[in-house]
Each structure stands twice: as structure tokens, then as C-alpha cells.
N, C-alpha and C positions, 0 to 999 in steps of 0.2 A: 907640170902645169897642163900639158896637153891631155894627159889621161884624166886629170880632175875635171877639165872642161868637158871631156867626152862622157864622164860619169854623170855630170849635171844635165847635159843634153839628152843622154839616154834616159835619165830619170824623168825628165819632163816629156820625153817621147812616150815612155811607158804610161805616164799619167794621161796624156792626151789620147792614147790608144784605147785605154780602158774607161776613161770618163766619157761614156756615151751619154749625151744629154738626155736621152730617153730614160736613163736610170734615175734621173732626178725625181721622177714621179713616185718612187717607192718610199724614201725616207720620211716625208712629211706625214703620210698615211700611217706608217709604223709608229711615229711619235704620238699622233693623236689617239691611236689605239692603246698605247702603253701608258700614257699619263706620267705619273711619278716614277714609273719603272722604265723610263725612256733610255736610261743608261744600260739596263739589261738588254733592251731591244737593240741598242747600238752595238753592243758586244756581239750579239748573235749575227746581225746583219754584216758587221765588219769582218767577222770570221770568214764568211763565204764571199762577200763582196770585195774584200781586200786581202785578207790573210792567205786564203787558198789561191787567190789569183797570183800573188807574188811567189808563193811556193810553187805554183805551176810554171812560172817563168824560170825559177831555179832548176826544177826537175827537167824541163825541156832543154835548158842549157846543158845540163849534165849528160843528156843523151845525144848531144850534137846539134840541138836547135830545131830539129824537125819533129813534127807530131808523130810521124811513123816510128820514131824511137821509143815513144811511150807505149804504144800498142804492141810492138814486136816483143816485149817481155812476155806477152801471153802467146803470140803467134802471128804469122804474117797475114793470114786471113782475117783474124780478129783486128789487126792493125788497120787493114783496109776498111773494114766495116765500121770501126770506131771513128776513123777519120771522116768517113762519109756522113755518119750520124751528126758529128760535130759541125761540119760544113753546112748541113741542112738546117741545123738549129740556129747557127749564127748567120745563116743566109736566108734563102727564100721561105724556109719553113716557119720561122718565128721572128728573128731579130729584124730583118729588112722590112717586113710588113708593119712591124710595130713602130719603126721610125716614121713611116708615112702616116699611120694612124695617129701617133702622137702629134705630128705636125698639124693635121687637120683639127684635132681636138683642142690644141693649144690656141690656134687661130680662132676657132669657134668660141672658146671661153674668154677671149680677150679682144681681138681686133675686128673679127667678122663673124658675129653670132649666127647669121643666117646663111653663110656659105655652105653649100652641100659637100659632104666628104668625098663623093665620087669625083667632083670637079677638082678639089685640092689634091687628092691622091693621084688623079690623072696627070695633072700638071707636074706634080712631084716626080712621078716616074718618067715622064717625058724629059725632064731635066736630068734625071739619073742616066737615062739612055744617051742623051746628048753628050754629057761630060764623060761617060765611059767610052764613047766611040770617037770623041774628038781629042785633039791635042791642046785644047784650050787650057791655059794656066789660071783662069779666073778663079776656079775653085780652090787652087793652091794659095792664091793671094788672099782670098777670103778666109781660108783656114789659118793663115799666118797671123791675122789680126783677130780672128773670131774667138779662138780659145782664150787669149788674154782678156778680151772684152767680157766674155762670159764669166771668167774666173773673178774679175773685178766685181761684177754685179753680184755674183754669189757670195763673195766675201763680205760685201756691204750688207747684204740681207742677213747673213749669219751674225755679223757684229751687231746689227740692229736688234736681232732676236735675243742676243745675250745681254747687251747693255740697256736696251729699252724694250723689253718683251711686251707683247700685246696682252699677255695674261700669265698665268702660272700653272704649272702642271697640276693636275688633280689626280687623286687616288681612285682609279677605276677598278681596283680589285681584279686586275687582269691575270689570267693563268697561262702558263706555258709560253710566256713572252719570248724567252730565249730561243726555244725550239722553233716557234712560228717564224721569228725574225731570221733565224739561220736559214730556213727553207725559202723565205722570201729573197734571200740573197742569191738563190739560184737564178732568179729572174734577170739579174744583171747579165748573165751568160758570160761574164768576163773570165771565169775560171776556164771555160772551154776555149774562149778566144786566146787566152794565154798560151795554150798548147799549140795553137795554129800560127800565132804571130810573133812569137819570141825571136825567131830567126832574124826578123827585121831589125830588132834592137841590138842583138849581140853582134851583128855584122859590123857595126861601127867599131866595136872593140877589136874584132878580127882584122879590120882594115889597118889597125895600129900595131898589129902583130901579136896580139894577146891570144893565148890558147890555154887549155888545161885549167889548172887551179887559178891562174891569174884572171882568166876569163870569168870563172865562177865568182871570184872575189869582187871584181868590178860590177858584175851583174847584180850581186847582192846589194851593193851600195846604191846602184841605180834603182833597184826595187824598193829600198828604204825610202828614197826620195819620193817615188810615186806613191808608196803606201801612206806616207804622212799626208800628202796632198789629198788623196782619196778619202782617208779617214776624217780629215778636217771637214770636207764637203759633206759627206754622208752623215757624219756624226752631228754636224751643225744643223742640218735640215731635219734630222730626227728630233733634235731638241726643239727646233722651231715648231714642229708638229705638236710636241708635248705642251707647249705654252698656249696652245689654242684648243686644248683638249676639253675645255669647258664651253666652247663657243657653239656647240650643236652642229658642227660641220661634218659629223661622222658619215653622213649619207652622201656627201659629195664624191664624185669619181676622183681617182688619183690625179688626173690632169686638172680638174676643176679646183681641187684643194690647193695644188701648187700655185696655180694662177691667182686664186683668191687671196691666199696668204701673202703672196708677193705684192698684190695690190694694197693689202692692209699695211704692209710694211713700208713700201716705198711710193705708193700712189700710182697713178696712171702712167707716169713716165717710166717708173721701174718695171711695171707690168709689161709695157710695150717693149722695153729694152730686152727683158728676159724672153718674151715671146718671140721676137725677131731673132735673137741669138740662138734660142733653142731650135727654131725652124731651120736656120742655116746649118746649125751643127748636126741636126738629124739628116739633112741633105748630104753633107760631107760624109757622114757615117755610112749612109746607104750606098753612096758612090764607091767608097772603099770596099765595103763588103761585096758589092755586086762585081767589081773588078776581081776580087779574090775568088769568088765563086765561079765566075766564068773561066778564069785561068785554071782553076782546079779541075773542073769538068773537061776542059779542053785537054788537059794533061792526061787524065785517066782514060779519056776516049782515044788517046794517041792521035790527036788532031783530026779525028773523023768528024767531030763537032767543032764548028768554027767559033772563034771568040765572039764575033758579032751576033751570030745566032743565039749563043748562050746568054749574052747581055739581054737580048730581047726576051728570051724564055724566062730568065730569072726575074726580070722586071714585070713581065705579064703575070706570072704566078704570084709574085709579091703584091702586085696591085689588087688582084682579086681577094687575096687573103686579108689585105689591109682594110677592106671594106667592112670587116666584122667589127672593127673598133678595138681600142686599147684593152678594155676590160675583158672582151671576149678572147682576144689573143692571149692575155695573161691566164685566163681560165683554162684554155687549151694547153698552154705551155706547162702548166703545173704538173700534171702527171708525166709528161714527156721528160721534163727536167729532173723530176724526182726519180726517174729511172736511170738517166745517164750521169747525173752529178755524182752519186755515190761511187760509180765506177771510176770516174775521173779523179775524185778525191783519193780513193784508196790507191790508185796507181801512182799518183803524185807522191803520196807518203811512202809507198813501197820503194820507189826509185830513189827518193832522198835517203832512205835507210837501207839501200840495197847491199850494203856490206854485211847485213845480217840475213839477206835473202839470196841463196845461191842457186835455187832450182826453179825452173820454169813452172813446175807443178804447183809451187807455192803461189805464184802470180795467178795461175788459173783458179786456184781455190779462193784467193782473195776476191777476184772478180766475180766468181760464181756466188759467193756469199753476199756481195754487194747487190747482186741481181735477185736475191730472194724475194724482196717486195714485188718486183715485177713478175717473177715466176708465180708467186702466190695469186696475184691478180689474174693472170692468164688462166691458172688452174681453176679459179673461181668461176670462170665463164662456163665451165663444164659441171662442177660440183656445187656451184652456188653458195660457197662460203670461202671467204678470205681468211685463212688461218693466221697470216701475218698481221693483218688488221685487228683480228680478235686478240692476238697476243699483245699488240700495242695498247689496246684499251685497258689491259690489266696493269699497265705501268703508268707512273706519273708522266704528264704530257712532255716535259722536256726530255726525259729519259727515252720515251717512246720514239722520239725523233731520230735518235741514234741507235736504234735497235739493229739496223742493218750493219752497223760497224761491228757489233758482237758476232753476228753471223759471218761476216767477212773474215774476222780473225780466227774463228773456230774452223771454218772451211779451209782457210789458208794453212792452218796447222795440220789438218787431216790430210789435205792434198799433198803436203810435203813428203809424205811417206808413200805416195803412189808412184809407180814406175812409168812416168810419162816422158817421152823423148824430149831432149833439150833442143833449143834453137841456137843458131850461130851467135846471136847477140849475147846469150848467156854463157856459152861455151868459151867465148873470148874473154 
């Protein structure tokens, strides 16, 4: 009984951890762009936004629950750099600024159209700093009731969209829907977060005395619970977007589309409830990420940088970046995430199938192949031609999205035969 209760608790903890309210802005836009092919769009988005997230949890559990175990298959220096890049992505570089930008744009699209972003974002980060530095339990109390309230609202919206749709999906003759949606799933950044935060969830099982295969089994069950919840929300909102694909709302921003479709579904009360819930959820997300980043940098600086100073620094950097707005942050995020996500995905898969991979050189080759798109872009700065992009253009759009995977497998095979020194984690 106790272990089943812990599985359910951990499943909902995983769901809450990865269900960033800011991620809600993506599914409706994907649906409105896909029309009748919304289900293909859903498959692509769910593969990265849910599937690889849960696989990331399992892979991290397999290496002991720490992100360092993922990168050490390649090497210690790579592990440190990989961890740093991930913390910057889910921290002050991309994710934290987007929570503030989402908050201001949600409020502007619903409750306070004329309020300036600089004011909202300023207040937002003052609250972040306050809660990160104080011992107040207010935000924990809010979070306890916030997630259920938000889930109830979203479930009502989805059921309304399915049972009483505003319209019907139209055939937009969209091309490359699966590949495009797969890459849009990068924007959730949850696969990266899974590598960083899995230890929080598995600690509950360890406290009950479970290790090894039992730990992996219970983590799998918790991941299934979280995956079902995430799939329901994301899939439901993609379908919602498809039902309004004939409304002429394609030019609305992601935030505007979410707010307007909610207003159409549930009226002003539903729109206000969603806006307030998302605002508070973005705040709790930002607080959690800021604490994580501050503690991470304090640790790697060996306490030379104080926690208080780092909270201020992370908040200040995030504040200035947030002023660019949601769409700008997403635009900037694209190339960065397209560089780091393939590396994360291939390492997750390699670790889950590590019984077939015995050499460090294979891991190095897999990562090198996953980085071919990035290396090609860097080379293009000097020779003014991106060979990888040119090769992609010769392929169907969906296949071109996964070209990096072919390079990764080929280089993984080639590097297997190179005499590269092993590291302790593989020798053991």
C-alpha cells in the first residue's frame, strides 16, 4: 500500500514538475497550423514534450539520479559543460525569462491590456527574489492548491473542445507537420529539466529503501502516470487549436491565441481563472528554477559566490531578457535548443540501451554526430555555406528533421573502433 501511494505521489510530482504553465502556449498554435492533421502534430510534440522527458527520467535514474552521470559516459569535462548548458537553458538564459514574459503577455491579453511589460516583469522578479530569500511558506501553500485548480480548468476546456467544439478542423494541406511539431517540443525544455530534477522524485522511493531494479520499476510506473497526464493536456489543447483552424486567428501570438480560445470556450470567467492560475504557476516555476540555479552556481563556485548574490544575479539577468517578449525568446531559443536537444536525446537512448554500448568512444561518436548540425553552422560562418542544411533540403521535411540521428549512429559506429581511453564510469 505504501509503495503504491508513493508511486502515485511521485507520478503527480513528476507531472507538476514538467507541466510548466508556460508550455501551454505551444499546443493551440500547433493545432491551428495543422488543421485535420492535428493528430500527427500531437504525435510529434508528445514525442519530445512527453516521451523523451519520461525516458530522460528513466535514464537519469539508471545512472544514479544525477545529471553528471549522463555526461560522464563521454567524459568528466563534457559532463560539466553539458550540465552548465542545461542549467543556463532552464534557468536565466531561456526558461526563467519566458515565465515572466508569459505572465505579462497573459495579463495584457486578458485582465490589463495597457499595463507595461517592464512593470509586470519588475514586480514578478521582485516577488521571485523575495520568496527565494525568505522562509515564507505562502508560495508552497499557493502551489498546493494551484496545480489542482489549473488542472480542473484545463480539463473543463478540453472537454468543452471535444464535446462542444467551436468549429471543426480544416484541411490546410500542411507539410512536414510531424517534424515541425517534434522540434517545437524542444521549447518545453522538459527533457533537459528531467536530467536535472529526477533525483528529487526518486528520493521518495529511496527513503522507502528501494534501490536498483526496484527503484527503476517504481520510477517507470510514476513516469507512466505523469506521461498520461501530460499527454492529455497537450493533446487536448492541440485538438482545441485544430477546431479553430478556420477562424482566421493564425496571426495571433501564442499567448493571445491561448487566451482568446479560452475566452471563446468558457467566457470571461474562464479566461480570468486561467490567466490568474497561469500567472501564479509561472511565478512558482520561476522561483523553483531560480533556487536551483543559485544553488548550482554556489556549488560549482565552491561557495565563493553566495546564494543571495546569485539569486539577485539570476533574477536581474532574467528580467532584462524577459523584456524581449515571448515570441522573441522562442525565436532565440530555437537554434540553441536544436543544438543541445539532439545531444540530450542520443545520450538518453544510449544509456537506456547501454548493454549494447561498452566503450566510451562510442558515446563520443554518438555525441559528435548529434552535433554535426551545429558544427556545420559554425563552419558556414567561414565558408558561407551550410552543408548540413543543404543536405536537409534534398530530403522530405519530416525525414530532414531526423538527419542528425543518422549522423549520430554512423559516427557512433566509426568511433567505436578508435583507441580512446575509457573513464571510470564505463570501466566499472
